[in-house]
C-alpha positions as CSV (number, residue, x, y, z in Angstrom):
1,X,15.8,-33.0,25.5
2,X,17.8,-34.6,23.0
3,X,19.6,-32.8,19.9
4,X,16.5,-33.8,17.8
5,X,14.2,-32.0,20.3
6,X,13.1,-28.2,19.8
7,X,11.0,-26.5,22.0
8,X,8.9,-23.8,20.8
9,X,7.1,-21.4,23.8
10,X,4.6,-18.7,22.4
11,X,3.6,-16.0,24.9
12,X,0.5,-13.8,24.4
13,X,0.7,-10.7,26.2
14,X,-2.8,-9.4,25.4
15,X,-4.2,-12.9,26.8
16,X,-2.3,-11.9,30.2
17,X,0.1,-14.7,29.9
18,X,3.1,-14.1,32.2
19,X,6.3,-13.1,30.3
20,X,8.2,-12.9,33.2
21,X,7.6,-16.6,34.3
22,X,8.6,-17.9,30.8
23,X,11.5,-15.5,30.9
24,X,13.0,-16.7,34.2
25,X,12.3,-20.6,33.3
26,X,14.9,-19.9,30.2
27,X,17.0,-17.9,32.3
28,X,16.6,-14.6,30.6
29,X,18.6,-11.8,31.9
30,X,16.4,-8.9,33.7
31,X,16.9,-6.0,31.3
32,X,15.6,-8.6,28.4
33,X,12.7,-9.7,30.7
34,X,11.6,-6.1,31.3
35,X,12.0,-5.5,27.4
36,X,9.9,-8.3,26.6
37,X,7.1,-7.5,29.2
38,X,6.3,-4.2,27.1
39,X,5.1,-4.1,23.8
40,X,7.4,-1.9,21.4
41,X,7.6,-0.9,17.9
42,X,10.9,-0.9,17.0
43,X,13.1,-3.9,15.4
44,X,16.3,-4.8,17.0
45,X,18.8,-7.9,17.3
46,X,20.8,-8.7,20.6
47,X,23.2,-11.2,21.1
48,X,23.5,-12.8,24.4
49,X,26.0,-15.4,25.7
50,X,23.8,-18.2,25.2
51,X,20.6,-17.0,23.3
52,X,19.6,-14.5,20.7
53,X,16.9,-11.9,20.8
54,X,15.4,-10.7,17.6
55,X,12.6,-8.3,17.6
56,X,10.4,-8.2,14.2
57,X,8.2,-5.8,13.0
58,X,5.1,-7.7,11.5
59,X,2.3,-6.0,9.4
60,X,-1.2,-7.6,8.8
61,X,-4.1,-6.7,6.7
62,X,-6.3,-6.4,9.7
63,X,-9.3,-8.1,8.5
64,X,-11.6,-9.1,11.2
65,X,-9.1,-7.5,13.6
66,X,-8.9,-4.2,15.3
67,X,-6.0,-2.2,14.6
68,X,-3.4,-2.2,17.7
69,X,-2.0,1.5,16.9
70,X,-3.4,4.9,17.8
71,X,-4.6,5.5,14.1
72,X,-7.9,3.2,14.5
73,X,-9.2,2.3,11.3
74,X,-6.1,2.6,9.1
75,X,-5.1,-0.5,7.3
76,X,-2.7,-2.5,7.6
77,X,-1.9,-2.4,11.1
78,X,1.7,-2.7,12.7
79,X,2.8,-5.1,16.1
80,X,5.8,-6.5,17.1
81,X,7.0,-10.2,17.5
82,X,9.9,-10.8,19.9
83,X,11.6,-13.8,19.3
84,X,14.5,-15.5,21.8
85,X,16.5,-18.5,20.6
86,X,18.7,-20.4,22.8
87,X,20.1,-24.1,22.6
88,X,17.1,-26.3,21.6
89,X,14.7,-23.6,22.4
90,X,12.5,-20.6,21.0
91,X,10.4,-18.5,22.7
92,X,7.9,-15.9,20.9
93,X,6.3,-13.0,22.6
94,X,3.4,-11.1,21.1
95,X,0.2,-9.0,21.6
96,X,-2.8,-10.8,20.5
97,X,-3.7,-13.0,17.4
98,X,-0.6,-12.9,15.3
99,X,-1.3,-14.2,11.5
100,X,2.5,-14.9,10.8
101,X,3.0,-17.4,13.8
102,X,-0.6,-18.9,12.9
103,X,0.5,-19.6,9.2
104,X,4.0,-20.9,10.4
105,X,2.4,-22.9,13.0
106,X,-0.5,-24.4,10.3
107,X,2.4,-25.0,7.8
108,X,4.2,-27.3,10.3
109,X,1.5,-29.0,11.9
110,X,2.1,-32.4,12.3
111,X,5.7,-32.4,10.9
112,X,7.8,-34.3,13.1
113,X,10.9,-33.3,11.3
114,X,10.5,-29.8,12.6
115,X,12.7,-30.9,15.6
116,X,15.5,-31.4,13.6
117,X,15.8,-27.6,13.1
118,X,18.2,-25.8,15.3
119,X,17.0,-22.4,17.3
120,X,18.7,-20.3,14.5
121,X,16.9,-22.1,11.9
122,X,13.7,-21.5,13.8
123,X,14.3,-17.8,14.3
124,X,15.1,-17.5,10.6
125,X,11.8,-19.3,9.6
126,X,9.9,-17.4,11.6
127,X,11.5,-13.8,10.1
128,X,10.8,-15.0,6.8
129,X,7.4,-15.7,7.8
130,X,6.8,-12.2,8.5
131,X,8.3,-11.2,5.2
132,X,5.7,-13.4,3.4
133,X,2.9,-11.5,5.6
134,X,4.4,-8.0,3.9
135,X,4.3,-9.7,0.3
136,X,0.6,-10.6,0.9
137,X,-0.1,-6.9,1.8
138,X,1.9,-6.1,-1.0
139,X,0.0,-8.2,-3.7
140,X,-3.3,-6.9,-1.9
141,X,-2.4,-3.6,-2.8
142,X,-1.4,-4.5,-6.0
143,X,-4.8,-5.6,-6.7
144,X,-6.0,-2.5,-5.2
145,X,-4.2,-0.3,-7.6
146,X,-5.3,-2.4,-10.9
147,X,-8.8,-1.4,-9.6
148,X,-8.1,2.0,-9.6
149,X,-6.5,1.9,-13.0
150,X,-9.8,0.6,-14.3
151,X,-12.0,2.9,-12.5
152,X,-9.5,5.8,-14.0
153,X,-10.1,4.5,-17.2
154,X,-14.1,4.3,-16.6
155,X,-14.1,7.7,-14.7
156,X,-17.3,9.4,-14.0
157,X,-17.8,12.9,-13.1
158,X,-18.3,12.1,-9.2
159,X,-15.8,9.4,-9.1
160,X,-13.0,11.1,-6.9
161,X,-10.2,8.9,-7.5
162,X,-7.4,11.5,-6.1
163,X,-8.6,10.5,-2.4
164,X,-7.9,7.2,-2.8
165,X,-4.6,7.5,-4.4
166,X,-3.7,9.4,-1.5
167,X,-4.8,6.5,1.0
168,X,-2.9,4.1,-0.9
169,X,0.1,6.2,-1.3
170,X,0.0,6.7,2.7
171,X,-0.2,2.9,3.0
172,X,2.7,2.2,0.9
173,X,4.6,4.9,2.8
174,X,3.7,3.0,6.1
175,X,4.6,-0.5,4.7
176,X,8.3,0.9,3.7
177,X,8.8,2.7,7.2
178,X,7.9,-0.8,8.8
179,X,9.6,-2.7,6.8
180,X,13.2,-0.5,5.9
181,X,14.7,-0.4,9.5
182,X,14.6,-4.0,9.7
183,X,17.4,-4.3,7.1
184,X,19.9,-3.2,10.1
185,X,18.7,-6.1,12.3
186,X,18.7,-8.9,9.4
187,X,22.2,-7.4,8.2
188,X,23.4,-7.7,11.7
189,X,23.1,-11.4,11.9
190,X,25.2,-12.1,9.3
191,X,28.3,-10.0,10.9
192,X,31.3,-11.9,12.3
193,X,30.8,-10.3,15.8
194,X,27.1,-11.7,15.9
195,X,28.5,-15.0,15.1
196,X,26.3,-17.8,17.0
197,X,27.6,-20.6,19.1
198,X,27.4,-24.3,17.3
199,X,25.0,-25.4,19.6
200,X,22.3,-22.5,18.9
201,X,23.0,-22.4,14.8
202,X,23.7,-19.8,12.0
203,X,20.7,-18.0,10.9
204,X,19.8,-18.2,7.3
205,X,21.8,-16.0,5.0
206,X,19.4,-15.4,2.3
207,X,17.1,-13.6,5.2
208,X,18.8,-10.3,3.9
209,X,18.3,-11.1,0.2
210,X,14.6,-11.9,0.9
211,X,14.2,-8.5,2.9
212,X,15.7,-6.4,-0.3
213,X,13.4,-8.4,-2.6
214,X,10.4,-7.6,-0.5
215,X,11.5,-3.6,0.0
216,X,11.8,-3.8,-4.1
217,X,8.5,-5.0,-3.9
218,X,7.1,-2.2,-2.2
219,X,9.0,0.2,-4.2
220,X,7.2,-1.4,-7.3
221,X,4.3,0.0,-5.8
222,X,5.0,3.1,-5.8
223,X,5.5,2.7,-9.6
224,X,2.4,1.2,-9.8
225,X,0.7,4.0,-8.1
226,X,2.3,6.8,-10.0
227,X,1.0,5.2,-13.1
228,X,-2.6,5.4,-11.6
229,X,-2.0,9.3,-10.8
230,X,-1.0,9.6,-14.4
231,X,-4.0,7.8,-15.9
232,X,-6.0,10.0,-13.5
233,X,-4.6,13.4,-14.8
234,X,-5.0,12.2,-18.3
235,X,-8.4,11.5,-18.0
236,X,-9.1,14.8,-15.9
237,X,-7.1,16.3,-18.9
238,X,-9.4,14.8,-21.4
239,X,-12.5,15.7,-19.6
240,X,-11.1,19.4,-19.6
241,X,-10.4,18.9,-23.1
242,X,-14.2,17.8,-24.0
243,X,-15.5,20.8,-21.8
244,X,-13.5,23.2,-24.0
245,X,-14.5,21.4,-27.3
246,X,-18.2,21.9,-26.2
247,X,-17.7,25.5,-25.5
248,X,-15.7,26.2,-28.4
249,X,-18.5,24.7,-30.6
250,X,-21.3,26.6,-29.0
251,X,-19.4,29.7,-29.6
252,X,-18.8,28.9,-33.2
253,X,-22.2,28.0,-33.8
254,X,-23.7,31.7,-32.2
255,X,-20.7,33.7,-33.5
256,X,-22.1,34.5,-37.1
257,X,-25.4,35.2,-35.0
258,X,-23.8,37.7,-32.8
259,X,-22.1,39.6,-35.7
260,X,-25.1,39.7,-37.6
261,X,-27.1,41.0,-34.7
262,X,-24.2,43.7,-34.0
263,X,-24.3,44.8,-37.8
264,X,-28.0,45.0,-37.8
265,X,-28.2,47.1,-34.8
266,X,-26.1,49.6,-36.0
267,X,-27.9,53.0,-35.9
268,X,-27.7,54.3,-39.7
269,X,-30.6,54.3,-42.4
270,X,-30.5,51.6,-45.4
271,X,-33.2,50.8,-47.7
272,X,-32.9,47.2,-46.1
273,X,-34.1,48.3,-42.6
274,X,-37.1,49.8,-44.0
275,X,-38.6,46.6,-44.7
276,X,-39.7,44.4,-41.8
277,X,-39.9,41.2,-43.8
278,X,-36.2,41.3,-43.9
279,X,-35.9,40.3,-40.3
280,X,-37.0,36.6,-41.2
281,X,-34.3,36.6,-44.0
282,X,-31.6,37.9,-41.4
283,X,-33.0,35.2,-38.7
284,X,-33.1,32.4,-41.7
285,X,-29.1,33.3,-42.5
286,X,-28.2,33.0,-38.7
287,X,-30.0,29.6,-38.8
288,X,-28.0,28.4,-41.9
289,X,-24.6,29.5,-40.6
290,X,-25.4,27.6,-37.4
291,X,-26.4,24.4,-39.4
292,X,-23.2,25.0,-41.9
293,X,-20.9,25.0,-38.6
294,X,-22.7,22.1,-36.9
295,X,-22.6,20.0,-39.9
296,X,-19.0,20.5,-40.3
297,X,-18.0,19.8,-36.8
298,X,-20.0,16.5,-37.3
299,X,-18.1,15.5,-40.5
300,X,-15.0,16.2,-38.9
301,X,-15.6,14.5,-35.8
302,X,-15.5,17.1,-33.5
303,X,-19.1,16.7,-31.9
């Protein structure tokens, strides 16, 4: 191939494609070939004499796909993309459909200038597309938090948001645990001992900054979710205050009646007790006290 050609070979382990045959065609070392043959869930970067290996953790929303991890039903799911780049060639290895690679392939489809990229440039572009996938999940999570905020403000008695808040909190933690360990791999690409030959090219130095901005976006999700939790607690406190207000008003309404009933029930002789018609007077006084208290509560806005 000429200097303006760049070969990209994509290998899908889940589809039964032969990783070892592809590795042998590029002359990869046995140790690396063995690592590529088995799926892993840890990021890494390794520089060899003529090529570079970068293992990326990518996270997908999983819409329409089955989760690839043991936690079936959890969203999003995580898997690894192995990227090996040499002079004028790049090989990617993954398990099953990978939206990050599909997005990059669709974006460059028909672009005859893609061959002008060197191997390191293509590796950096693929890594950047993986970060774009994380940002899409962050945006989707932000929309979900906004919906939780709205539900917290319009909360019904049967609407238990706390369970969903915990689920979103767990998701944010999974995103960060998947993303943060890749900082070491991205930073290693800029170290002097990781300098690549001119034939392979130099990785894009902005990858580390892009990763840091993505991690900051994930941290912002935590802040937003804490705001949702505060709304939930404030609404729960308001509901408790409403209940206490009703109980207090009911107690105030019946308190005069209870006091009068206690006095009238005292066991000592008075002329007032001798007349049975006085019962209706006492009852009227009780109703009058209750009416006055309710009227005051309505006027003051307590009820």
